[in-house]
C-alpha positions, 0 to 999 in steps of 0.5 A: 792736749790739756797736759800741754796747756798746763805747760808754761812758756818759760822760754820767754822769761829769758832776757834777749840782748836787744829790745824795743817797745811798740807804737801804742805803748810809746804813745801813752808816754809821749803825750801830756795832760793839761795840768799845773797851777789852778790859775793856769788850768782855769784859763785852759793853759792859755797863759804862755805869752801872759807869763807870770805863772809858774806853770809856763816853765814847761810850755814857754820858759820865758813866761818866768821872766815876767815875774816881778816878785819871788813866789812859791805855789803848791797844788793838789786835787782830785780826778774822777772818771765819768761813767767808769765801769767797776773793775777790781784793779782800778778806782774811778776817783783818785786824789792827786798831788799835781804841782809844787815850785818856786820862782826867785827874782833877782833885780838887775835894774829898774825894768830888767830882772833875772829869775831862777825857778824850779817846778814839779808838776804831774804832766801825765795822769794815767788813772783810767779804766777802759771797758769794752765788749762785743761779739766776735762771730768766730774770730778770736785772738788765738785764731790770729796766731793760727793764721800766722802759723800757716803764713810762715810768720810765726817763729817762736823761741826754742826751748832754750830761749833762742830764736830759730837761727834761720828766722832772726826776725819773727812775728811771734809775740808773747801771746802767740808763743803761749797759744803756739805751745799750749793750744794750737798743736795736736800732733804736729803742724798739720793737725794745728787748730784754733778756738773760734769765739762768740764774744769777748769782755775786756777791762783794763785799769791804767794807773801811775803818772809822769812827774816832770821836774823843771829847772829854769833860768829867765829874765827880761830886757827893758820890759820888751824882751823876755827870754828863758830856758828850761831843762826838764827831767821826766820820771815815768811810773806806769802800770796797767792790769787787764782781763780779756775773756773770750767766750768760745764756740764748739772746740775739740776740748769743750773749753767754754772760755779763755781768759788773758790776764796781762800786767805791764809796768813801765818805769824810767826817766827822760830829759828835754830842753825848752827855750822860749821868748816873749816880745812886746812889739810896741813899747808900753803896749800890753800886747805880747807875742810868744815863741817856744821850741821843745826838744824831744824828750830822750827817754831811757825806759824799762818795761816788765810784764806778767801775762797768763792765759787760762781756761779755768783749770790750766794756766800758761804764762809768759813774762819779760823785762827789758830796757829800751829808748824812746825819743818823742818829737820836737814841739813848737809853740806860738802864743799871744796875750793882752791885758786891759788895765788890771782887770782883764787878761786874755791869752791864746796859744797854739802848739804842734808836734808830729808824733809820727816822727817819734823814734823807738830805739833798740839797745845794742849794748853797754860800754864801759869807760874804765878811766872814769868808771862810767857805763854808756848804753848804745842804741840804734833805731828800730826802723820797722817799728818807726815806719809803723809809728809813722803810718799810725800816728800823726801831727797833733795841734793844740789850741788854747784860749782863756780869759781872766777877769777881776771884778774886784782887786782881791778876786779873779774869775777864769775860763778856758778851752783847750783842744788837742787834735787826734793823735791816731790815724783812723785806720791805724792798728797795732800790727802784730806781724812786724819784724820788730822786737817791739812786736815780739815782746808785746803781751797784749793785742788790743789797741784804741784809736783815740780822737780829738780831746776837748777840755773845758775849764773854769776857776776862781782865785782870791788874793789875801795879802801875800797869799793867793788861793785858787780853785780850778775845774777841768772837764776833758772828754775824748772818744775812741775806737777800741779793737781787741786785736788786729784784723787779718784777711788772707784769701788763700787761707780757707778760713781767712776772715778774722775781724773784730769790729770797732767798739766805741769807748770814751774817756770823760774826766773831771778834775778839781784842782786847788793851789796855795801860793805865797809871794815874797 
């Protein structure tokens, strides 16, 4: 048996022509943080209709049309996770370069302007350490593989790297394949067994970011109508490294524990288009209304992993690398702004996106245009995974409110609140039995159903001639239910109960952000 466990799952290193990613991994890429200039963050991101802040380039592009003078801004800061457990693969506190951009204003009349802007900002900061532990009461990760085997759901690849021709679709992920080849079999299917576990310990460090590069054209008409369009390029750099250890109960080999180390990287790019409008309903009134529409972000991504299972003496591993596509949902925004003289600005905004409609796509081949020398990758929807996404994710509403007060001309005080509703259905789970390449290529079974995210912000700003210095603080908090693997019950199976209860986890994060700006 231990000789078999020493064998490696080398067949999984063979590239398959079609691949797709899984719902929970895709959700990490599709969502965004509150980030940008210190003024924008300090007001909770509520400046979409007020405009004249370069961060509105990625929310309501028409906000750039309210600039009257050219300007450049650069922002950086620090992000720190509260109550983070020590884990060698991650750090609780990290420095962050968050934003850099400029607006160029070309006057076209006494009250009409044409503006061009470019801005980089970190739309997603992945730095986060997740830790969880709980009792398993004879459930285990490899017991799930065992149940799949006896329910005819497990079709591992053959030794030459191909799936059984009679079962072109299968529920065998990379962990299943390791367990199947090296743990479950004694001398044929009838003698297969699993290792029950007493408890588990889990640590994962998420690292990386999504950088967004936005190019904007905007302007205003007689100070009544402001229009803008932004084209965005998204640059994805994500990595996680995790250790999952099950303390085992009595088993034929007297193995005390199994450890799964999983490392995954996701890189790639995406593009989107955002259009926006801001209206002044009453001439000379300081009241503004805004509307914005964001297309999906069309991502072309690559993911690769290295995964190993070890009992302390012997190790089996799997690794894969493949390309796939993800299309995020459409996003719609409404906003309002009101100013009182030169001393008070009040903003509010609402955004909605249906993440259940997010589309995972399978690459089906590469086509060459020999005349132009270009290559094109064709794809089709992963219907099974998309149905799972529709069941698991839901529409997210984001509410943003903020205020800025200037007690004196040279200083501004800011405060804001930002709420994003839960992305996950409370009964959602990572389904390892899907007939989808996204499930097959999965190398981890855990998932977390995160709830609402609350963000509380404040800030202060100083104007010194043509320079502005701004500081913002953001506290964000979210709670979730962590599961090490999906629950599975089959009353026809003699030992059908393989359930792990939810463990409460949290993500509480502090951000300090500093912006230096110059107006010219």
